[in-house]
Every structure is written in C-alpha cells, then in structure tokens.
Short mmCIF file of the C-alpha atoms (twelve columns), coordinates in Angstrom:
data_MODEL
# 
_entry.id   MODEL 
# 
loop_
_atom_site.group_PDB 
_atom_site.id 
_atom_site.type_symbol 
_atom_site.label_atom_id 
_atom_site.label_alt_id 
_atom_site.label_comp_id 
_atom_site.label_asym_id 
_atom_site.label_seq_id 
_atom_site.Cartn_x 
_atom_site.Cartn_y 
_atom_site.Cartn_z 
_atom_site.pdbx_PDB_model_num 
ATOM 1  C CA . UNK A 1  20.172 -52.709 -23.252 1 
ATOM 2  C CA . UNK A 2  22.382 -54.214 -25.975 1 
ATOM 3  C CA . UNK A 3  25.684 -55.773 -24.855 1 
ATOM 4  C CA . UNK A 4  28.654 -53.516 -25.598 1 
ATOM 5  C CA . UNK A 5  31.535 -54.731 -27.516 1 
ATOM 6  C CA . UNK A 6  34.498 -54.526 -25.196 1 
ATOM 7  C CA . UNK A 7  37.599 -53.339 -27.011 1 
ATOM 8  C CA . UNK A 8  40.499 -51.068 -26.224 1 
ATOM 9  C CA . UNK A 9  38.755 -47.871 -27.464 1 
ATOM 10 C CA . UNK A 10 35.516 -47.268 -25.720 1 
ATOM 11 C CA . UNK A 11 33.817 -44.946 -26.295 1 
ATOM 12 C CA . UNK A 12 34.601 -45.076 -29.998 1 
ATOM 13 C CA . UNK A 13 36.752 -42.199 -31.423 1 
ATOM 14 C CA . UNK A 14 33.823 -41.482 -34.026 1 
ATOM 15 C CA . UNK A 15 31.350 -40.927 -31.172 1 
ATOM 16 C CA . UNK A 16 33.778 -38.658 -29.410 1 
ATOM 17 C CA . UNK A 17 34.500 -36.554 -32.579 1 
ATOM 18 C CA . UNK A 18 30.866 -35.879 -32.992 1 
ATOM 19 C CA . UNK A 19 30.952 -34.080 -29.677 1 
ATOM 20 C CA . UNK A 20 33.633 -31.588 -30.688 1 
ATOM 21 C CA . UNK A 21 34.887 -29.537 -33.616 1 
ATOM 22 C CA . UNK A 22 38.241 -31.129 -34.171 1 
ATOM 23 C CA . UNK A 23 40.584 -33.755 -33.027 1 
ATOM 24 C CA . UNK A 24 42.802 -31.100 -31.383 1 
ATOM 25 C CA . UNK A 25 39.765 -29.859 -29.237 1 
ATOM 26 C CA . UNK A 26 39.060 -33.478 -28.225 1 
ATOM 27 C CA . UNK A 27 42.640 -34.078 -27.127 1 
ATOM 28 C CA . UNK A 28 42.888 -30.800 -25.285 1 
ATOM 29 C CA . UNK A 29 39.552 -31.190 -23.569 1 
ATOM 30 C CA . UNK A 30 40.202 -34.775 -22.521 1 
ATOM 31 C CA . UNK A 31 43.646 -33.997 -21.214 1 
ATOM 32 C CA . UNK A 32 42.425 -31.035 -19.146 1 
ATOM 33 C CA . UNK A 33 39.562 -32.998 -17.625 1 
ATOM 34 C CA . UNK A 34 41.883 -36.011 -17.069 1 
ATOM 35 C CA . UNK A 35 44.140 -33.819 -15.019 1 
ATOM 36 C CA . UNK A 36 41.187 -32.560 -12.995 1 
ATOM 37 C CA . UNK A 37 40.052 -36.095 -12.286 1 
ATOM 38 C CA . UNK A 38 43.493 -37.114 -11.233 1 
ATOM 39 C CA . UNK A 39 43.670 -34.126 -8.908  1 
ATOM 40 C CA . UNK A 40 40.362 -35.025 -7.486  1 
ATOM 41 C CA . UNK A 41 41.533 -38.492 -6.489  1 
ATOM 42 C CA . UNK A 42 44.806 -37.195 -5.161  1 
ATOM 43 C CA . UNK A 43 43.125 -34.592 -2.919  1 
ATOM 44 C CA . UNK A 44 40.351 -37.094 -1.555  1 
ATOM 45 C CA . UNK A 45 42.397 -37.877 1.687   1 
ATOM 46 C CA . UNK A 46 42.973 -34.186 2.390   1 
ATOM 47 C CA . UNK A 47 39.229 -33.372 2.693   1 
ATOM 48 C CA . UNK A 48 39.542 -30.309 0.448   1 
ATOM 49 C CA . UNK A 49 36.763 -31.038 -1.989  1 
ATOM 50 C CA . UNK A 50 37.620 -28.180 -4.284  1 
ATOM 51 C CA . UNK A 51 37.627 -30.191 -7.553  1 
ATOM 52 C CA . UNK A 52 34.543 -31.554 -9.364  1 
ATOM 53 C CA . UNK A 53 34.380 -35.372 -8.990  1 
ATOM 54 C CA . UNK A 54 33.907 -37.711 -11.965 1 
ATOM 55 C CA . UNK A 55 30.482 -37.168 -13.581 1 
ATOM 56 C CA . UNK A 56 29.996 -40.738 -14.771 1 
ATOM 57 C CA . UNK A 57 30.201 -44.096 -13.104 1 
ATOM 58 C CA . UNK A 58 33.074 -45.890 -14.690 1 
ATOM 59 C CA . UNK A 59 34.861 -49.273 -14.293 1 
ATOM 60 C CA . UNK A 60 38.084 -47.530 -15.482 1 
ATOM 61 C CA . UNK A 61 40.643 -46.310 -13.019 1 
ATOM 62 C CA . UNK A 62 42.520 -44.148 -15.552 1 
ATOM 63 C CA . UNK A 63 41.644 -40.411 -15.455 1 
ATOM 64 C CA . UNK A 64 41.838 -39.997 -19.175 1 
ATOM 65 C CA . UNK A 65 39.438 -42.987 -19.887 1 
ATOM 66 C CA . UNK A 66 36.973 -41.325 -17.269 1 
ATOM 67 C CA . UNK A 67 37.380 -37.979 -19.106 1 
ATOM 68 C CA . UNK A 68 36.557 -39.537 -22.434 1 
ATOM 69 C CA . UNK A 69 33.547 -41.326 -21.046 1 
ATOM 70 C CA . UNK A 70 32.334 -37.973 -19.624 1 
ATOM 71 C CA . UNK A 71 32.662 -36.336 -23.062 1 
ATOM 72 C CA . UNK A 72 30.775 -39.204 -24.726 1 
ATOM 73 C CA . UNK A 73 27.960 -38.817 -22.123 1 
ATOM 74 C CA . UNK A 74 27.686 -35.090 -22.679 1 
ATOM 75 C CA . UNK A 75 28.751 -34.327 -19.075 1 
ATOM 76 C CA . UNK A 76 31.745 -32.282 -20.240 1 
ATOM 77 C CA . UNK A 77 31.429 -29.587 -22.914 1 
ATOM 78 C CA . UNK A 78 33.470 -26.643 -24.162 1 
ATOM 79 C CA . UNK A 79 32.908 -23.108 -25.155 1 
ATOM 80 C CA . UNK A 80 35.085 -21.339 -27.644 1 
ATOM 81 C CA . UNK A 81 36.107 -17.872 -26.430 1 
ATOM 82 C CA . UNK A 82 36.086 -14.989 -28.726 1 
ATOM 83 C CA . UNK A 83 39.655 -14.019 -27.799 1 
ATOM 84 C CA . UNK A 84 40.979 -17.412 -29.074 1 
ATOM 85 C CA . UNK A 85 39.040 -16.967 -32.413 1 
ATOM 86 C CA . UNK A 86 40.510 -13.528 -32.968 1 
ATOM 87 C CA . UNK A 87 43.999 -14.810 -32.256 1 
ATOM 88 C CA . UNK A 88 43.588 -17.340 -34.989 1 
ATOM 89 C CA . UNK A 89 42.572 -14.804 -37.647 1 
# 
C-alpha cells in the first residue's frame, strides 16, 4: 500500500465530492453523521447501545473527521426523498 500524504484534509475534498451530488449534501451528511458518532461515544458508559458505532477504524478522535472517513469509504450514503425534490420545484 502506498504511503499516504498526511495533511490537514484527509480524505481529500475532491474524493468526498465524488460521493455526493453537492457541497451542501456533503456538509449536511457529514454533520448529521458526526452528531451520531458523538452521541455514540457519549452513551457508551450508559450501556444503551442504540446508536450505530463508527463504521471505519480511525486514528482521529473527532466525530466529524470520522464521519468524513466513513463517507469516503462508502460506509455512509444518502437517499434523496421525493418530498424534498417536490419542495424544491
């Protein structure tokens, strides 16, 4: 495996934008999943287990970074609802 270039933005924004239809969708998807990851870590001590754990192994501790890595790895996807499309028209 080739050595990765470690910089501030990994995965690269271009790679992430290939997974979604717009920057807005990327931001909304990553923010929502980041909140879910944060909630997962907060409820660990309570033993509830109702929230899906992170789907990738990450060295990052930040929920948003984990969410972006999940999107890049195709572990998190989205589906446009027909209601949302009708509202836009």
